[in-house]
N, C-alpha and C positions, 0 to 999 in steps of 0.2 A: 782712213781707219781700216784699210784693206789688210793690214798686217797684224791686226789684233789677235790676241789669244782669247781673252775673256770678253764676251759680248755684254752690252748694256741693253736690257730688255725693258720696255715700258709697258706696264700692265694697264690695259684700257677696259673700262666698263662704262657703258653708255646706254641711253634709252633705245637706240636703234642703230642700224647699219650706217646711215649717213653721219650721225654724231660720232660713232666710233672711228670711222675713217677720217673725220675732221680732227679728232684728237691725235690720231696716228700721224697725220700730215704735219701737225703743229710741233711734233717732237722729232721728225725725221732727220733733222740736221744735227741732233745730239745723241741719238740712239742708233743701234744696229739691228734690233729686233723689236717687234711689237707683239704683245700677248693679248688676244681678244678673249675676255672672260665672258663667254656666252651665258654662263649661269647667272650673271648679273645684268643681262640685257632683256628687256621686255619683248623685243622683236629683233630678229636678225635675218639677213640673207647670206647664208654661208658661202654660196658661190660668188657673190659680189665681194664679200670681205676678203676672200682669198685672192681673187683676180685683181682687185683694185687696191690692195694694201700697198702703201708706199714703202714698206719695209717687209722683209720676210716675216711671215705670220706664225705665231704659236697659237693653235686653237685649243682652248681649255674650256671644258664644261664640267666643273667640279661637283662631285657628290657632296651631299650635306654632311655626311660623317667625316669628310676630309676638309670641312670648312667652306663648302660651296653653298649656292643658293638656288640651284635649279628647281623650279616649282613642279615640274612634271614627273611622271613615273620613271622608274629606272630604265625600262626598255627603251623609252623615248630618248633619254640622255645618251644611252649607248649607241642608238641609231645616229645621233648627231656626230659622235666621234667616228663612227664607221664612215659616214659621209665625208667627213673632213679628210680622212685618209684616201678615200676613193677619188676625191677632187684634187689630191696632190698638194695639200697644205705643206708648207716647209717643215713644220713641226706639229705634232699632236701630243698633248699631255694627257695621260691617263693613269689611273690607279691600278694596283696589282690585279684586282678582280676583272679588269677590262683588257689588260694588256694582251693576254693570249689570243683573244678573238681579233684584235687589231693586227697583231704580228702574223696571224694566219693568212691575212690578205694584204701583203705589203704593197706599197706603191713606190716606184723608183725615186720619186722626188720627196718622199716623206720620211722623216726620222721621228721615232717615238721617244717621248720623255716619260719615263716611269716614275711616278710620284708617290711619296708617303709623307703624311703630315701628322704632327702631334701637337695639339694646342694646349696641353697640360704639362708637358715636360720634354725631355730630350731624347725620346724614341728608344732608348736602350742601346742595343748592339748595332751600331751603324754599319759595320763591315758586313754582317750577316744580312741586314736589311737591303743594303745596296746590291749584294750578290744575288739575292732573291729576285729583285726587280730586273736585273740584267738577265737572269735565267729565263724570265717570263717574256723576254723580247725587247726590253728597253735598250735603245741605242745610247741614251743619256739618262743617268739616274739622278733624281732629285729627292733629297731628304731635307725636311724642315722640322725643327723642334722649337719649343717655346723656352727661351732662356729665362730662368728665374733667379740667377745669380751671375756675377761677373765671370766666374770660372767657366761658365757654360759655352763661351765662345771657343774654347779649346777643342771641344769634341768635333764640330763640323770642319774646322781648319786642319786638325790632325788627320781627319778622314780624307780631306782633299789632298793633303800632302802625301798620303800613301796610295792614292787612287791611281789606277793604270789606264783608265778610260775617262771620257768626259763625264763630269758630274756637277751637280749644283748642291751646295751645302749651306744651309741657312739656319742661324739661331734667330728666331723672331723675337720681337719685343725690344724695349729700350736697352736691356743688357746685351743684346745680340748684335748691335750695330756694327761692331768690328768685323763680323763675318761678311757683311755686305760691302764694306769699304776695302777690306784686305783681300778679297777674292782674286783680284787681278795678279796678285803675287804668286798664285799657285797655277802652274801650267795646265792642270786638268780641270780647273774651274771654268765651266762652260759659259756662265753668265752671272750677272748681278741684276736683280730686279729694281726698278724705280717706278714711282707713280707719275702719271701725267700731271696731276694736281694734288694738293693735300686732301681735297674732298673725294678723290677717286682712288685713294690707296686701297689695295686689296689684301694687305696683310699687316699685322702689327709691326711697327718699326721701319716701314718703307719710307724712304726719302723721296722727294720729288726729283724728277730728272734735272730740272733747272738747278736745284741745290746740289745735287750729286756732281754735276758737271762743272758748274761755274764756281761754286764755293769750295767743295772738297777736292775738285780736280781729278775726277775719275780717270780721264785719259792720260794723266801724268803718272798714275800710281804704279802701273806694271813695270815701266822702264826706269823708274826713279833710282838714281844713284848719286848721292846717298838718299835713302828714304828715312826721314825723321818723323817719328810719331810724337805728336804733342798731346798728352793726356790732360784733359781740361774738363772742368765742370760744365754742365749745360746751363744756359745757352753758351755756345762757343764764342769766345771773345775775338771776333773777327778782326778788330783793329790790331790786336796783338799778333794774330796770325799773319796779317799783312806786313807788319813790321819785321817779324822774324823771316818771312819769305824775302823781304827786301835785303836783309843781311846776307842771305844765301846768294842773292843775285849780284852782290858786290864783287864776288870772286871772279877773276878773269876766266873766260870760257876755256875749257880744255877738253881733249878727247875723252868721251865716256862720262863726263861730269854733267849729270842731269838731276840736280837736287830738287826735292819736293818735300815740303813740310805738310803733313796730313794730320789735322786735329781728330782726336777720338774723344767724344764727350762721354766721360765715365765718372763714377763717384769714388772708385777705389782701384788701386793697382794690386790685383790678387795674383797668386802664383799661376793660375790658369791663363789669365790675360797676359802675363809676362811671357809664358811659354808660347802662347799664340803669336805674340808680336815677334818673337825670335824665329818661329817657324816661317813667318812671313818675310823673313830676311830684312828686318828693320836694321838700319845701320846705326840708329840712335833712338833712344827713348827719352823724351823730356816730360817731366811730371810737374805740373803747376802745384804750388804748395797746398791748394785747397783739396787736392785729390789725396785720399788716404793711401798710405803705403803699408801694406800688411806686414807684420813682423815675420810671418812664415816665409817671406821671400828669402830670408837669410839661409834657409835650408837649400836654396838653389844657387848659392854663391853670390847672391845679390846683396848689395849694401842698401838696406831699406831707408837709411837716413839721407841718402843722396837724393838729388832732384833731377839728375840727368846721367845717362850712361851712353858712351860711344863705343861701339864694337869694331875692332879692326884686327890686323895681324901684324906681328913684328916681322923683321927681315927674315927670321928663320921659320915663319909660318905659324908660330904659336899665337893663340888668341890673346888679345889685349883689350881691356876695358878701361876707358878713361872716364873718370867721374867728375861731376860738378856737385859740390856740396852746399851751395848757397844760391837761393833764387836771384840774388843781385848779380850773379856771374853768368846767368843763362845767356844773355846776349853775346858775350864773348865766347861762350862755349859753342853756340850755334854758328857764329861767324867763322870759327876755326874748323868747322867740319869739312 
C-alpha cells in the first residue's frame, strides 16, 4: 500500500490506552492510519499512544460543539492537543479556534488537520470554509456535513475535485455513503474513515474497516478501470455483486484492465448523485430496478428510463453513452464492459 493516494483511517475509541492500541493492532493489516479519539476515552497515556501506535496516529480530542465528548474544561482539552504536537504525533486534528496556537509551535513530524463539522446540514460555502482553515495553519482541511438528501453527496465530492491541496470531504449519514466510498477517485482526497467495529463508530454512516475492505473493496477503487457503480437498495445483495464481479473476471487479462464493481446502497438516483458519480470518473452506472430514477435526470442528458449507462469515447474522441434498457440484459451489459 506504499503507493496509495487516499489513506484508510480507522477511528478508535476505547476505555484506555491498552484497549485503544489493541484495536489499532487488530486493523493494522487493513488500514494505513489510526485516529485515536481521546474525547471518547476515559483514560489515556498520550506518550504511549504515539510511541506504540502500530500505524501513524491522528490525535483527536473533539470539542462538544463539533460532536465530541471531552468531559473536561476547554483549556484542558487544548493542552492535550498542544502536547500531541509537542510529542510529534503524525497528525493532530483541531478546530478553527485552536489551530492558530498549534500552528504557532510547529513540530517537524506533525501535520495539522483543520476540521469543521455540521451535524444539521451541509456547512454552506465549502470553498470559503476550507480556505479559512488553511489560512489558520491547517496542512490538511477536513469538512464534514450531514447529508439529508441524496443530492448532498455532490457538495463534498465537487469540493474535493476542485481542491489543490490535501483535504477530507465527508457527507455523514446514510445519504452520504458515496462520499466515503468514492473518495479514492479524487487525487486530493487525503483519507476515508472507517470504524474498528460497529459498536465503536465515531460518526453517522461510518462503515467498519472489515466491510469497507473485504466487501466494498476499498483498495481496488482508486485504480479501477473500468469502475462500475451498482446502485442498489440496502441491504446490498452481495450474491448478485459477486455474480457480476465474476462476469468481469471472465474477460482475459489485458494491460490497464482492472475492473471493479462497487455497490452504492441508495434509494434514488438523483441529479446530484449522478453528477457525483461522473466526477468520480465512473465508467458505468448500473441501477437496479428498485432504485428510483428521478425524471429531472433528463435535464442532464440522461435517459432516466434506462437501467445502465456506459461512458466511453468514439475513435474521434467524442463522448459515447451506451445504454441498457431492461434489467434482464444487465448481465450481458456488464460482461461487455
